[in-house]
VOBAGU-905775 format. One line per 10 residues: number of its first residue (from 1); their letters; for each residue x, y, z of N, C-alpha, C. Coordinates in steps of 0.05 Angstrom, whole numbers, plus 5000, padded with zeros to 4 digits. Example, Ala and Ser with C-alpha at 12.3 -4.5 7.8 and 13.67 -1.06 7.14 Angstrom:
<recs>
1 = as = 5264:4886:5156:5246:4910:5156:5264:4934:5156; 5257:4955:5142:5273:4979:5143:5258:5001:5157;
</recs>
This chain:
<recs>
1 = mvrsrvelfe = 1043:7293:3954:1065:7295:3965:1068:7290:4000; 1089:7270:4011:1086:7267:4033:1112:7282:4049; 1100:7300:4065:1120:7319:4081:1140:7311:4106; 1123:7289:4118:1144:7284:4145:1137:7247:4143; 1153:7242:4163:1154:7208:4164:1129:7202:4181; 1110:7216:4194:1088:7211:4200:1069:7206:4176; 1069:7222:4161:1052:7221:4136:1060:7202:4120; 1088:7198:4118:1099:7171:4100:1091:7148:4113; 1089:7144:4137:1081:7118:4149:1051:7117:4147; 1036:7134:4151:1004:7136:4141:0997:7124:4115;
11 = airrdarred = 1015:7139:4097:1012:7132:4066:1016:7104:4062; 1037:7092:4076:1046:7066:4067:1024:7049:4073; 1022:7054:4105:0997:7040:4111:0967:7037:4102; 0960:7058:4090:0943:7059:4079:0939:7044:4050; 0962:7051:4031:0962:7037:4004:0971:7003:4014; 0975:6997:4036:0983:6966:4035:0948:6956:4044; 0940:6973:4061:0909:6962:4072:0888:6962:4044; 0892:6987:4028:0870:6989:4003:0876:6973:3983; 0903:6970:3973:0912:6961:3948:0927:6937:3949; 0934:6930:3974:0946:6898:3977:0976:6902:3956;
21 = vsirgladry = 0995:6920:3964:1014:6927:3952:1041:6911:3967; 1059:6894:3947:1080:6887:3965:1097:6906:3979; 1116:6893:3992:1139:6913:4007:1152:6922:3985; 1164:6911:3970:1179:6924:3949:1172:6940:3931; 1141:6937:3925:1128:6953:3914:1120:6982:3922; 1118:6978:3947:1110:7004:3969:1137:7023:3971; 1161:7005:3975:1188:7014:3975:1189:7035:3944; 1186:7021:3926:1190:7033:3902:1174:7060:3897; 1149:7057:3904:1132:7078:3901:1137:7101:3919; 1146:7100:3942:1152:7119:3959:1184:7132:3959;
31 = gvhrravrqa = 1198:7118:3950:1228:7115:3944:1243:7112:3973; 1238:7095:3985:1248:7090:4011:1255:7058:4014; 1274:7058:4041:1282:7028:4035:1263:7004:4045; 1260:6987:4038:1242:6963:4049:1239:6962:4074; 1264:6965:4092:1264:6970:4121:1243:6991:4132; 1248:7008:4122:1224:7031:4128:1193:7023:4126; 1190:7007:4102:1165:6999:4097:1153:6977:4115; 1175:6962:4126:1169:6937:4145:1166:6954:4170; 1178:6981:4176:1177:6992:4204:1141:7006:4204; 1137:7017:4181:1110:7026:4175:1086:7009:4178;
41 = laspeppark = 1096:6988:4168:1068:6967:4167:1070:6952:4200; 1092:6957:4210:1089:6943:4240:1079:6967:4263; 1082:6993:4257:1068:7014:4279:1069:7034:4263; 1043:7054:4268:1042:7077:4255:1057:7100:4266; 1075:7095:4284:1093:7114:4301:1124:7112:4293; 1136:7126:4277:1155:7127:4269:1179:7121:4288; 1199:7106:4285:1221:7103:4313:1241:7130:4309; 1250:7131:4333:1265:7153:4339:1287:7155:4324; 1302:7180:4316:1323:7178:4296:1347:7176:4317; 1362:7166:4309:1393:7161:4322:1406:7184:4319;
51 = spvrpaprle = 1417:7203:4337:1436:7218:4331:1464:7212:4329; 1481:7218:4311:1507:7208:4322:1523:7220:4342; 1540:7206:4353:1553:7223:4378:1580:7226:4366; 1584:7252:4369:1615:7259:4360:1628:7277:4375; 1650:7268:4380:1671:7282:4399:1672:7311:4400; 1669:7327:4421:1669:7356:4420:1684:7369:4447; 1716:7361:4440:1736:7371:4461:1730:7399:4474; 1725:7417:4452:1722:7443:4460:1702:7448:4478; 1675:7429:4478:1657:7439:4496:1655:7423:4520; 1673:7406:4527:1680:7395:4556:1679:7413:4582;
61 = paraaidaml = 1693:7437:4575:1689:7452:4601:1667:7466:4604; 1649:7466:4580:1628:7483:4582:1603:7467:4587; 1607:7442:4592:1580:7431:4592:1565:7434:4622; 1577:7438:4641:1570:7437:4669:1554:7468:4670; 1566:7485:4657:1558:7513:4659:1528:7515:4640; 1532:7503:4616:1508:7497:4600:1487:7487:4614; 1494:7463:4627:1470:7449:4644:1459:7468:4665; 1478:7482:4682:1466:7495:4702:1447:7521:4687; 1452:7534:4666:1439:7548:4654:1405:7538:4648; 1409:7519:4639:1381:7504:4620:1369:7492:4647;
71 = redldaprkq = 1380:7487:4674:1362:7481:4695:1351:7507:4708; 1361:7527:4704:1344:7554:4709:1322:7561:4697; 1324:7546:4671:1295:7550:4657:1275:7537:4667; 1279:7515:4684:1254:7502:4692:1235:7518:4706; 1246:7542:4721:1228:7558:4735:1226:7582:4720; 1238:7579:4699:1235:7607:4686:1205:7613:4669; 1198:7635:4660:1179:7636:4640:1189:7632:4610; 1168:7621:4599:1175:7618:4571:1195:7633:4554; 1184:7655:4551:1204:7676:4538:1227:7684:4549; 1235:7672:4577:1258:7683:4587:1282:7658:4591;
81 = rhtarrvlar = 1265:7636:4572:1289:7617:4576:1313:7624:4558; 1338:7605:4560:1358:7612:4549:1357:7600:4518; 1368:7618:4500:1366:7606:4475:1393:7594:4471; 1402:7586:4445:1428:7574:4446:1450:7603:4443; 1441:7619:4424:1454:7642:4427:1458:7664:4456; 1436:7658:4472:1442:7671:4499:1465:7647:4517; 1461:7627:4509:1478:7610:4526:1508:7613:4514; 1510:7622:4494:1537:7623:4482:1553:7654:4489; 1530:7673:4490:1539:7703:4505:1546:7692:4531; 1534:7678:4544:1544:7678:4577:1564:7665:4579;
91 = lveehqlddi = 1573:7645:4558:1597:7625:4559:1620:7646:4557; 1615:7665:4538:1638:7688:4528:1644:7705:4553; 1622:7719:4563:1617:7732:4583:1629:7728:4608; 1614:7707:4616:1623:7699:4643:1645:7674:4650; 1652:7658:4626:1666:7640:4632:1696:7642:4612; 1690:7663:4597:1713:7665:4581:1722:7647:4559; 1701:7630:4547:1703:7606:4531:1688:7619:4506; 1711:7633:4494:1703:7643:4469:1716:7630:4445; 1720:7601:4447:1737:7585:4428:1710:7568:4416; 1690:7565:4430:1665:7548:4424:1648:7568:4396;
101 = tystvrdyvr = 1639:7546:4384:1624:7558:4361:1598:7556:4369; 1579:7570:4352:1546:7574:4361:1538:7546:4353; 1543:7537:4327:1534:7508:4317:1541:7487:4342; 1561:7484:4356:1567:7465:4373:1546:7474:4399; 1544:7495:4412:1531:7502:4434:1495:7497:4427; 1489:7504:4400:1461:7502:4393:1456:7467:4392; 1474:7455:4383:1465:7420:4381:1465:7413:4413; 1487:7422:4423:1485:7411:4453:1460:7418:4468; 1451:7444:4462:1427:7448:4475:1397:7437:4466; 1397:7433:4441:1380:7419:4429:1376:7393:4442;
111 = vrrpqiwaea = 1399:7376:4448:1396:7348:4459:1391:7348:4490; 1408:7365:4505:1410:7365:4531:1385:7380:4546; 1369:7398:4534:1349:7410:4545:1323:7389:4553; 1316:7376:4534:1294:7357:4537:1303:7336:4560; 1326:7329:4564:1338:7313:4583:1341:7324:4608; 1344:7346:4615:1350:7360:4639:1316:7361:4646; 1299:7368:4629:1269:7366:4635:1259:7337:4640; 1269:7321:4623:1258:7296:4640:1267:7288:4662; 1297:7297:4671:1304:7287:4695:1290:7300:4720; 1282:7327:4714:1265:7337:4735:1234:7335:4732;
121 = grslgevfvp = 1225:7305:4711:1195:7301:4717:1181:7324:4704; 1191:7337:4686:1173:7362:4672:1176:7352:4643; 1155:7367:4626:1153:7363:4598:1155:7387:4588; 1169:7389:4559:1166:7415:4540:1143:7419:4526; 1126:7401:4531:1101:7404:4517:1098:7394:4491; 1112:7378:4481:1118:7369:4453:1099:7340:4455; 1085:7339:4440:1064:7317:4437:1063:7304:4406; 1066:7275:4410:1072:7267:4380:1042:7247:4378; 1030:7251:4356:1001:7234:4352:1007:7214:4334; 1002:7190:4341:1010:7166:4315:0988:7165:4297;
131 = qahapgaeae = 0993:7171:4272:0972:7172:4259:0953:7141:4247; 0937:7139:4264:0926:7109:4263:0893:7112:4268; 0874:7110:4246:0851:7122:4246:0835:7092:4245; 0808:7094:4259:0791:7067:4259:0774:7075:4234; 0757:7057:4220:0736:7058:4203:0718:7077:4211; 0711:7097:4193:0687:7111:4203:0689:7127:4224; 0715:7132:4239:0713:7147:4265:0725:7176:4258; 0738:7181:4238:0748:7213:4235:0747:7215:4205; 0743:7243:4200:0742:7255:4173:0757:7284:4175; 0769:7291:4154:0775:7318:4149:0759:7335:4136;
141 = vdfadlwivl = 0755:7364:4140:0740:7377:4126:0756:7409:4119; 0754:7409:4100:0768:7439:4092:0754:7454:4063; 0757:7479:4059:0752:7494:4035:0776:7504:4020; 0778:7502:3994:0798:7512:3983:0784:7526:3961; 0807:7549:3953:0798:7570:3934:0801:7556:3901; 0782:7561:3880:0778:7545:3860:0765:7564:3841; 0779:7564:3812:0774:7584:3794:0758:7566:3769; 0732:7575:3766:0717:7561:3742:0709:7585:3725; 0701:7571:3692:0689:7593:3683:0659:7585:3682; 0646:7605:3691:0608:7600:3699:0602:7620:3676;
151 = cgvktkvflf = 0587:7607:3662:0570:7628:3638:0585:7644:3626; 0613:7641:3619:0629:7647:3599:0648:7666:3621; 0647:7671:3652:0661:7685:3661:0677:7671:3679; 0700:7683:3681:0715:7668:3704:0710:7676:3726; 0706:7651:3748:0696:7662:3777:0704:7647:3796; 0710:7656:3820:0722:7642:3844:0700:7629:3862; 0703:7610:3866:0686:7591:3880:0701:7578:3903; 0687:7566:3921:0701:7549:3941:0692:7521:3942; 0717:7505:3944:0716:7474:3941:0711:7461:3964; 0698:7453:3975:0688:7440:4003:0693:7410:3998;
161 = tfrlsysgka = 0715:7400:4015:0724:7370:4013:0718:7361:4041; 0707:7338:4039:0701:7315:4063:0720:7291:4061; 0741:7285:4073:0755:7266:4066:0758:7247:4094; 0748:7220:4091:0754:7201:4109:0782:7195:4116; 0787:7196:4143:0815:7190:4147:0827:7164:4147; 0809:7144:4148:0815:7114:4145:0823:7103:4121; 0800:7110:4098:0804:7102:4074:0818:7122:4050; 0811:7146:4061:0826:7169:4043:0804:7175:4019; 0778:7165:4025:0758:7172:4003:0748:7195:4011; 0744:7214:3990:0733:7242:3987:0705:7248:3980;
171 = vhrvfatagq = 0695:7267:3987:0671:7276:3971:0674:7309:3964; 0667:7320:3943:0672:7348:3943:0648:7363:3933; 0644:7388:3938:0625:7404:3929:0634:7434:3933; 0621:7446:3909:0626:7474:3901:0612:7496:3910; 0615:7515:3925:0599:7535:3933:0608:7559:3929; 0589:7583:3924:0599:7606:3917:0610:7624:3944; 0602:7615:3966:0616:7621:3996:0632:7599:4006; 0643:7605:4026:0659:7588:4045:0644:7598:4071; 0619:7601:4074:0606:7612:4101:0591:7588:4112; 0579:7592:4142:0569:7571:4156:0547:7555:4143;
181 = eafgeghvha = 0529:7565:4124:0509:7554:4108:0527:7533:4091; 0540:7540:4078:0562:7524:4058:0570:7496:4071; 0587:7505:4094:0595:7487:4113:0575:7464:4119; 0551:7470:4131:0532:7459:4136:0524:7432:4116; 0515:7449:4092:0505:7433:4073:0525:7417:4057; 0547:7425:4066:0573:7405:4054:0569:7379:4069; 0570:7378:4095:0563:7360:4110:0540:7342:4106; 0521:7353:4101:0497:7343:4096:0505:7322:4071; 0513:7340:4043:0516:7326:4019:0537:7304:4023; 0558:7303:4040:0573:7284:4046:0563:7258:4057;
191 = lwspwagsps = 0546:7262:4079:0539:7242:4096:0513:7229:4087; 0497:7243:4067:0473:7235:4061:0464:7231:4031; 0479:7239:4011:0475:7236:3990:0476:7211:3978; 0463:7197:3959:0460:7170:3949:0487:7161:3941; 0502:7182:3929:0529:7174:3916:0551:7179:3933; 0548:7191:3954:0569:7196:3974:0591:7163:3978; 0575:7152:3981:0586:7124:3989:0596:7107:3968; 0590:7111:3942:0600:7097:3920:0626:7102:3914; 0644:7074:3910:0670:7074:3907:0681:7091:3883; 0658:7088:3862:0666:7099:3837:0667:7130:3829;
201 = ctcvtttsrl = 0652:7140:3857:0643:7166:3849:0655:7182:3875; 0675:7188:3875:0691:7202:3904:0690:7240:3895; 0685:7242:3872:0691:7274:3867:0662:7283:3856; 0647:7301:3871:0620:7310:3859:0623:7342:3865; 0615:7356:3844:0614:7386:3844:0587:7391:3829; 0579:7418:3843:0554:7426:3836:0552:7460:3829; 0534:7464:3810:0533:7496:3814:0509:7504:3818; 0487:7490:3830:0465:7494:3832:0466:7519:3858; 0485:7527:3868:0483:7550:3890:0500:7578:3877; 0512:7574:3858:0528:7594:3842:0503:7611:3826;
211 = r = 0498:7633:3834:0482:7656:3829:0500:7680:3819;
</recs>
């Protein structure tokens, strides 16, 4: 399941690289327009979404006041910065602007806050990491709970997964615990076992340590 545009672009690029699927085929596979497929193949970083500009006449008298509050946040501790609700409360209390809705203030603050911080040469700390992986450079490792029937008894075990970020190939191994010893042995198995690099065997399980 693809949960974000970054993951969508990564999946499209991986399938195009591994399976040589056409643009139309990738669009049908992921339920997107062919334009999105071309964007993914051109760059691992999705283009910024364009926010529609809608007129907000009731907000006009409040823009300067809201901007002033957001500029106060430049030197305020993180937990003391204005939320949209606090901005709305101050507009009502200090400026008698009680005909503005919360959603209008929220949408304006969401767009205007990063702009004000950028104008001041500051960053809100948001980071975007393009999902591009070099061959053999990165892998993801994790444990997952797994229930099996062992000697006729339903038993909880832990599935170690070592997945290469570039190709998506994975090696799996089952352990009785998710401790440091299993973590280390799983790496040894994934990196040095004779079948770990075989394209036809990407899922390997064992009960040798289940006692």
